[in-house]
TIFIDO-327269 format. One record per residue (C-alpha): residue number from 1; residue in one letter; y negated, x, z. Coordinates in nm, 4 decimals. Layout:
N
<rec seq="NUM" type="A" north="Y" east="X" up="Z"/>
...
END
This chain:
209
<rec seq="1" type="M" north="-4.7226" east="-0.0357" up="4.8805"/>
<rec seq="2" type="R" north="-4.3832" east="0.0448" up="4.6488"/>
<rec seq="3" type="V" north="-4.1361" east="0.3048" up="4.7657"/>
<rec seq="4" type="A" north="-3.8598" east="0.4766" up="4.5804"/>
<rec seq="5" type="V" north="-3.6104" east="0.5792" up="4.8112"/>
<rec seq="6" type="I" north="-3.3500" east="0.8487" up="4.7122"/>
<rec seq="7" type="A" north="-3.0661" east="1.0464" up="4.8585"/>
<rec seq="8" type="D" north="-2.7831" east="1.2686" up="4.8489"/>
<rec seq="9" type="I" north="-2.9186" east="1.4682" up="4.5384"/>
<rec seq="10" type="H" north="-2.6794" east="1.7969" up="4.6375"/>
<rec seq="11" type="G" north="-2.8766" east="2.0029" up="4.4123"/>
<rec seq="12" type="D" north="-2.7901" east="1.8231" up="4.0838"/>
<rec seq="13" type="L" north="-3.1216" east="1.8925" up="3.9019"/>
<rec seq="14" type="D" north="-3.0451" east="1.6932" up="3.5779"/>
<rec seq="15" type="A" north="-2.9634" east="1.3830" up="3.7721"/>
<rec seq="16" type="L" north="-3.2955" east="1.4260" up="3.9845"/>
<rec seq="17" type="Q" north="-3.5280" east="1.5075" up="3.6886"/>
<rec seq="18" type="R" north="-3.3605" east="1.1567" up="3.5073"/>
<rec seq="19" type="V" north="-3.4378" east="0.9508" up="3.8635"/>
<rec seq="20" type="V" north="-3.7872" east="1.0758" up="3.8763"/>
<rec seq="21" type="A" north="-3.8710" east="1.0139" up="3.5470"/>
<rec seq="22" type="A" north="-3.7726" east="0.6426" up="3.5842"/>
<rec seq="23" type="I" north="-3.9459" east="0.6427" up="3.9137"/>
<rec seq="24" type="D" north="-4.2717" east="0.7730" up="3.7210"/>
<rec seq="25" type="G" north="-4.2238" east="0.4957" up="3.5039"/>
<rec seq="26" type="A" north="-4.2369" east="0.2209" up="3.7577"/>
<rec seq="27" type="S" north="-4.5656" east="0.2649" up="3.9039"/>
<rec seq="28" type="I" north="-4.4135" east="0.3782" up="4.2398"/>
<rec seq="29" type="D" north="-4.6593" east="0.4944" up="4.5187"/>
<rec seq="30" type="Q" north="-4.4275" east="0.7286" up="4.7302"/>
<rec seq="31" type="I" north="-4.0905" east="0.8833" up="4.7084"/>
<rec seq="32" type="W" north="-3.8751" east="0.8833" up="5.0262"/>
<rec seq="33" type="C" north="-3.5860" east="1.1558" up="5.0358"/>
<rec seq="34" type="L" north="-3.3105" east="1.0962" up="5.2823"/>
<rec seq="35" type="G" north="-3.1549" east="1.4247" up="5.2840"/>
<rec seq="36" type="D" north="-2.8449" east="1.6126" up="5.1222"/>
<rec seq="37" type="I" north="-3.1018" east="1.7620" up="4.9066"/>
<rec seq="38" type="V" north="-2.8548" east="2.0467" up="4.8257"/>
<rec seq="39" type="G" north="-2.5017" east="2.1068" up="4.8849"/>
<rec seq="40" type="L" north="-2.1585" east="2.0534" up="4.7362"/>
<rec seq="41" type="G" north="-2.2016" east="2.0021" up="4.4126"/>
<rec seq="42" type="A" north="-2.5159" east="2.1675" up="4.3235"/>
<rec seq="43" type="T" north="-2.6005" east="2.3430" up="4.0015"/>
<rec seq="44" type="A" north="-2.9605" east="2.4264" up="4.0531"/>
<rec seq="45" type="P" north="-3.0684" east="2.4103" up="4.4381"/>
<rec seq="46" type="A" north="-3.3763" east="2.6179" up="4.4367"/>
<rec seq="47" type="E" north="-3.5045" east="2.4065" up="4.1525"/>
<rec seq="48" type="V" north="-3.4166" east="2.0834" up="4.3336"/>
<rec seq="49" type="V" north="-3.5828" east="2.1944" up="4.6565"/>
<rec seq="50" type="D" north="-3.8921" east="2.2686" up="4.4847"/>
<rec seq="51" type="L" north="-3.9357" east="1.9386" up="4.2979"/>
<rec seq="52" type="V" north="-3.8322" east="1.7545" up="4.6530"/>
<rec seq="53" type="R" north="-4.1222" east="1.9329" up="4.8159"/>
<rec seq="54" type="D" north="-4.3258" east="1.8717" up="4.5191"/>
<rec seq="55" type="R" north="-4.2654" east="1.4854" up="4.4659"/>
<rec seq="56" type="C" north="-4.1485" east="1.3687" up="4.7824"/>
<rec seq="57" type="G" north="-4.3988" east="1.2194" up="5.0860"/>
<rec seq="58" type="V" north="-4.1107" east="1.1909" up="5.3235"/>
<rec seq="59" type="A" north="-3.7916" east="1.4043" up="5.3335"/>
<rec seq="60" type="L" north="-3.5075" east="1.4237" up="5.5984"/>
<rec seq="61" type="A" north="-3.2307" east="1.6879" up="5.6437"/>
<rec seq="62" type="G" north="-2.8629" east="1.5876" up="5.5699"/>
<rec seq="63" type="N" north="-2.5542" east="1.7725" up="5.6914"/>
<rec seq="64" type="H" north="-2.5356" east="1.9506" up="5.3577"/>
<rec seq="65" type="D" north="-2.8965" east="2.0661" up="5.4009"/>
<rec seq="66" type="R" north="-2.8259" east="2.1944" up="5.7454"/>
<rec seq="67" type="W" north="-2.4786" east="2.3693" up="5.6271"/>
<rec seq="68" type="V" north="-2.6673" east="2.5700" up="5.3786"/>
<rec seq="69" type="T" north="-2.9466" east="2.6678" up="5.6493"/>
<rec seq="70" type="G" north="-2.6877" east="2.7848" up="5.9021"/>
<rec seq="71" type="Q" north="-2.7901" east="2.4876" up="6.1330"/>
<rec seq="72" type="L" north="-2.4671" east="2.3418" up="6.1045"/>
<rec seq="73" type="S" north="-2.1489" east="2.5679" up="6.1095"/>
<rec seq="74" type="L" north="-1.9411" east="2.6174" up="5.7715"/>
<rec seq="75" type="S" north="-1.6120" east="2.6075" up="6.0120"/>
<rec seq="76" type="M" north="-1.6552" east="2.2266" up="5.9848"/>
<rec seq="77" type="L" north="-1.5528" east="2.2391" up="5.6065"/>
<rec seq="78" type="P" north="-1.1574" east="2.2892" up="5.5369"/>
<rec seq="79" type="L" north="-1.1718" east="2.4663" up="5.1946"/>
<rec seq="80" type="P" north="-1.2687" east="2.8483" up="5.1562"/>
<rec seq="81" type="R" north="-1.4431" east="2.7175" up="4.8245"/>
<rec seq="82" type="Q" north="-1.6640" east="2.4828" up="5.0000"/>
<rec seq="83" type="R" north="-1.7844" east="2.7351" up="5.2316"/>
<rec seq="84" type="A" north="-1.7911" east="2.9880" up="4.9188"/>
<rec seq="85" type="Q" north="-2.0390" east="2.7346" up="4.7394"/>
<rec seq="86" type="L" north="-2.2564" east="2.6749" up="5.0456"/>
<rec seq="87" type="Q" north="-2.3204" east="3.0642" up="5.0989"/>
<rec seq="88" type="W" north="-2.3783" east="3.0916" up="4.7705"/>
<rec seq="89" type="Q" north="-2.6747" east="2.8514" up="4.7840"/>
<rec seq="90" type="H" north="-2.7989" east="3.0196" up="5.1185"/>
<rec seq="91" type="G" north="-2.8449" east="3.3230" up="4.9078"/>
<rec seq="92" type="V" north="-3.0131" east="3.2114" up="4.5943"/>
<rec seq="93" type="L" north="-3.2844" east="3.0176" up="4.8250"/>
<rec seq="94" type="S" north="-3.5882" east="3.1806" up="4.8710"/>
<rec seq="95" type="N" north="-3.6926" east="3.2359" up="5.2673"/>
<rec seq="96" type="D" north="-3.9459" east="2.9885" up="5.2117"/>
<rec seq="97" type="Q" north="-3.7150" east="2.7498" up="5.0969"/>
<rec seq="98" type="L" north="-3.4740" east="2.7514" up="5.3913"/>
<rec seq="99" type="T" north="-3.7358" east="2.7471" up="5.6283"/>
<rec seq="100" type="W" north="-3.8617" east="2.4297" up="5.4717"/>
<rec seq="101" type="L" north="-3.5266" east="2.3055" up="5.5138"/>
<rec seq="102" type="A" north="-3.4496" east="2.3973" up="5.8291"/>
<rec seq="103" type="A" north="-3.7695" east="2.2348" up="5.9482"/>
<rec seq="104" type="L" north="-3.6864" east="1.8818" up="5.8003"/>
<rec seq="105" type="P" north="-3.6244" east="1.6251" up="6.0722"/>
<rec seq="106" type="A" north="-3.2817" east="1.4606" up="6.1439"/>
<rec seq="107" type="Q" north="-3.4646" east="1.1191" up="6.1494"/>
<rec seq="108" type="G" north="-3.8346" east="0.9478" up="6.0919"/>
<rec seq="109" type="R" north="-4.0305" east="0.6257" up="6.0637"/>
<rec seq="110" type="A" north="-4.2545" east="0.5667" up="5.7669"/>
<rec seq="111" type="H" north="-4.4439" east="0.2113" up="5.7849"/>
<rec seq="112" type="D" north="-4.2278" east="0.0857" up="6.0358"/>
<rec seq="113" type="I" north="-3.9208" east="0.1778" up="5.8441"/>
<rec seq="114" type="E" north="-3.6556" east="0.3770" up="6.0335"/>
<rec seq="115" type="L" north="-3.4975" east="0.6354" up="5.8271"/>
<rec seq="116" type="W" north="-3.1756" east="0.8477" up="5.8808"/>
<rec seq="117" type="H" north="-2.9746" east="1.0625" up="5.6592"/>
<rec seq="118" type="G" north="-2.6421" east="0.9033" up="5.8502"/>
<rec seq="119" type="S" north="-2.6779" east="0.6293" up="6.0989"/>
<rec seq="120" type="G" north="-2.8358" east="0.5584" up="6.4416"/>
<rec seq="121" type="Q" north="-2.5059" east="0.6496" up="6.5756"/>
<rec seq="122" type="D" north="-2.5488" east="1.0229" up="6.4443"/>
<rec seq="123" type="P" north="-2.8851" east="1.0810" up="6.2304"/>
<rec seq="124" type="I" north="-2.6729" east="1.3435" up="6.0266"/>
<rec seq="125" type="T" north="-2.3181" east="1.2935" up="6.0412"/>
<rec seq="126" type="G" north="-2.2913" east="0.9134" up="6.0926"/>
<rec seq="127" type="W" north="-2.1474" east="0.6891" up="5.8517"/>
<rec seq="128" type="I" north="-2.2013" east="0.3434" up="5.7558"/>
<rec seq="129" type="S" north="-1.9037" east="0.1887" up="5.5517"/>
<rec seq="130" type="S" north="-1.7686" east="-0.0973" up="5.7148"/>
<rec seq="131" type="P" north="-1.9359" east="-0.4156" up="5.8552"/>
<rec seq="132" type="E" north="-1.8406" east="-0.2699" up="6.2063"/>
<rec seq="133" type="D" north="-2.0066" east="0.0456" up="6.1355"/>
<rec seq="134" type="A" north="-2.3124" east="-0.1798" up="6.0268"/>
<rec seq="135" type="A" north="-2.3030" east="-0.3670" up="6.3334"/>
<rec seq="136" type="D" north="-2.2984" east="-0.0415" up="6.5449"/>
<rec seq="137" type="H" north="-2.6111" east="0.0700" up="6.3747"/>
<rec seq="138" type="L" north="-2.7712" east="-0.2183" up="6.3730"/>
<rec seq="139" type="A" north="-2.7675" east="-0.2625" up="6.7516"/>
<rec seq="140" type="R" north="-2.9417" east="0.0817" up="6.7414"/>
<rec seq="141" type="Q" north="-3.1667" east="0.0355" up="6.4968"/>
<rec seq="142" type="Q" north="-3.5335" east="-0.0689" up="6.6480"/>
<rec seq="143" type="A" north="-3.7255" east="-0.1530" up="6.3694"/>
<rec seq="144" type="R" north="-3.6479" east="-0.4592" up="6.1342"/>
<rec seq="145" type="I" north="-3.5736" east="-0.2433" up="5.8116"/>
<rec seq="146" type="G" north="-3.3712" east="0.0857" up="5.8375"/>
<rec seq="147" type="L" north="-3.2960" east="0.3019" up="5.5307"/>
<rec seq="148" type="V" north="-2.9839" east="0.5384" up="5.5380"/>
<rec seq="149" type="G" north="-2.8047" east="0.7724" up="5.3041"/>
<rec seq="150" type="H" north="-2.4644" east="0.9707" up="5.3379"/>
<rec seq="151" type="T" north="-2.1907" east="0.7467" up="5.1984"/>
<rec seq="152" type="H" north="-2.3107" east="0.8135" up="4.8368"/>
<rec seq="153" type="R" north="-2.2661" east="0.4155" up="4.7952"/>
<rec seq="154" type="P" north="-2.5380" east="0.1570" up="4.7675"/>
<rec seq="155" type="L" north="-2.5557" east="-0.0960" up="5.0669"/>
<rec seq="156" type="I" north="-2.7568" east="-0.3566" up="5.2341"/>
<rec seq="157" type="A" north="-2.5925" east="-0.4883" up="5.5524"/>
<rec seq="158" type="E" north="-2.8209" east="-0.7625" up="5.7227"/>
<rec seq="159" type="H" north="-2.7548" east="-0.9235" up="6.0761"/>
<rec seq="160" type="N" north="-2.8293" east="-1.2834" up="6.0064"/>
<rec seq="161" type="G" north="-2.8144" east="-1.3923" up="6.3840"/>
<rec seq="162" type="T" north="-2.4501" east="-1.4388" up="6.4209"/>
<rec seq="163" type="T" north="-2.2574" east="-1.1821" up="6.1954"/>
<rec seq="164" type="I" north="-2.3191" east="-0.9027" up="5.9789"/>
<rec seq="165" type="E" north="-2.3564" east="-0.9694" up="5.5920"/>
<rec seq="166" type="Y" north="-2.2254" east="-0.6852" up="5.4126"/>
<rec seq="167" type="D" north="-2.2554" east="-0.5919" up="5.0548"/>
<rec seq="168" type="E" north="-2.1673" east="-0.2545" up="4.8848"/>
<rec seq="169" type="H" north="-2.2867" east="-0.4053" up="4.5213"/>
<rec seq="170" type="P" north="-2.6362" east="-0.4998" up="4.5640"/>
<rec seq="171" type="D" north="-2.8891" east="-0.5735" up="4.2705"/>
<rec seq="172" type="S" north="-3.2026" east="-0.7213" up="4.4186"/>
<rec seq="173" type="H" north="-3.2675" east="-0.8643" up="4.7479"/>
<rec seq="174" type="D" north="-3.5370" east="-1.0476" up="4.9605"/>
<rec seq="175" type="L" north="-3.5644" east="-0.8963" up="5.2726"/>
<rec seq="176" type="A" north="-3.6292" east="-1.1861" up="5.5470"/>
<rec seq="177" type="D" north="-3.8701" east="-1.1525" up="5.8145"/>
<rec seq="178" type="D" north="-3.6084" east="-1.3040" up="6.0793"/>
<rec seq="179" type="R" north="-3.3384" east="-1.0748" up="5.9610"/>
<rec seq="180" type="R" north="-3.2370" east="-0.6745" up="6.0671"/>
<rec seq="181" type="A" north="-3.1170" east="-0.5075" up="5.7783"/>
<rec seq="182" type="V" north="-3.0115" east="-0.1553" up="5.7042"/>
<rec seq="183" type="L" north="-3.0207" east="-0.0524" up="5.3158"/>
<rec seq="184" type="N" north="-2.8629" east="0.2644" up="5.1395"/>
<rec seq="185" type="P" north="-2.9771" east="0.3747" up="4.7912"/>
<rec seq="186" type="G" north="-2.6673" east="0.5092" up="4.6531"/>
<rec seq="187" type="A" north="-2.6450" east="0.8989" up="4.5515"/>
<rec seq="188" type="V" north="-2.8759" east="1.0873" up="4.3084"/>
<rec seq="189" type="L" north="-2.5493" east="1.3112" up="4.2396"/>
<rec seq="190" type="G" north="-2.3668" east="1.2011" up="3.9279"/>
<rec seq="191" type="S" north="-2.4514" east="0.8539" up="3.9907"/>
<rec seq="192" type="R" north="-2.8656" east="0.8914" up="3.9639"/>
<rec seq="193" type="R" north="-2.8945" east="0.5795" up="4.1682"/>
<rec seq="194" type="W" north="-3.2354" east="0.5020" up="4.3565"/>
<rec seq="195" type="L" north="-3.3674" east="0.2324" up="4.5262"/>
<rec seq="196" type="E" north="-3.7288" east="0.0545" up="4.4890"/>
<rec seq="197" type="L" north="-3.8662" east="-0.1194" up="4.7897"/>
<rec seq="198" type="D" north="-4.2122" east="-0.3655" up="4.7553"/>
<rec seq="199" type="L" north="-4.3195" east="-0.3413" up="5.0906"/>
<rec seq="200" type="A" north="-4.5954" east="-0.6202" up="5.0348"/>
<rec seq="201" type="A" north="-4.3516" east="-0.8352" up="4.8709"/>
<rec seq="202" type="G" north="-4.0464" east="-0.7939" up="5.1163"/>
<rec seq="203" type="N" north="-3.8091" east="-0.6927" up="4.8238"/>
<rec seq="204" type="A" north="-3.5608" east="-0.4104" up="4.7593"/>
<rec seq="205" type="T" north="-3.4132" east="-0.3492" up="4.4238"/>
<rec seq="206" type="W" north="-3.1384" east="-0.0902" up="4.3485"/>
<rec seq="207" type="H" north="-3.1885" east="0.0975" up="4.0045"/>
<rec seq="208" type="T" north="-2.9735" east="0.3391" up="3.7732"/>
<rec seq="209" type="A" north="-3.1497" east="0.6016" up="3.5765"/>
END
């Protein structure tokens, strides 16, 4: 099975359409989305929600999704213009779209791979941006492979038995059977990044659409 993993779309319809077009040309079996479907930076939140609902076999909620639905308080955001943009998105989404977003889980598991928007420390707002963060996360991760988003940066971090091998510029990587690893596809927003997982071959490849 070959899976495409995407995250941090932030309502960027053009970027999402380009990524989906690239995925469609790559013989992918299923698309998984790790959250922040809408949020700051959005140009077409309603259209993005519909496309994710139509194309993704697995979808999680991110912190921006929870802000738009009202499940997280906008008081967490320091700038009035940030709060206004998310309130605007709440207004343009239909009740059905908001209900779907609100029902998305904070974490998941598929094909024995664990999924979070943030990290094992906090599924919504956790952050893996250093080897120390990765070590904390991997100590909590139960499956051999985990997937996260949130930072907008591609990543693979592996525990080799003694230390954390940490790479924020991954290209292609073989996933060893005896190593626990966490991967981040990077962001759809702006950079149009996505991750291809070949589960049978045990290989991960990062792409830019």
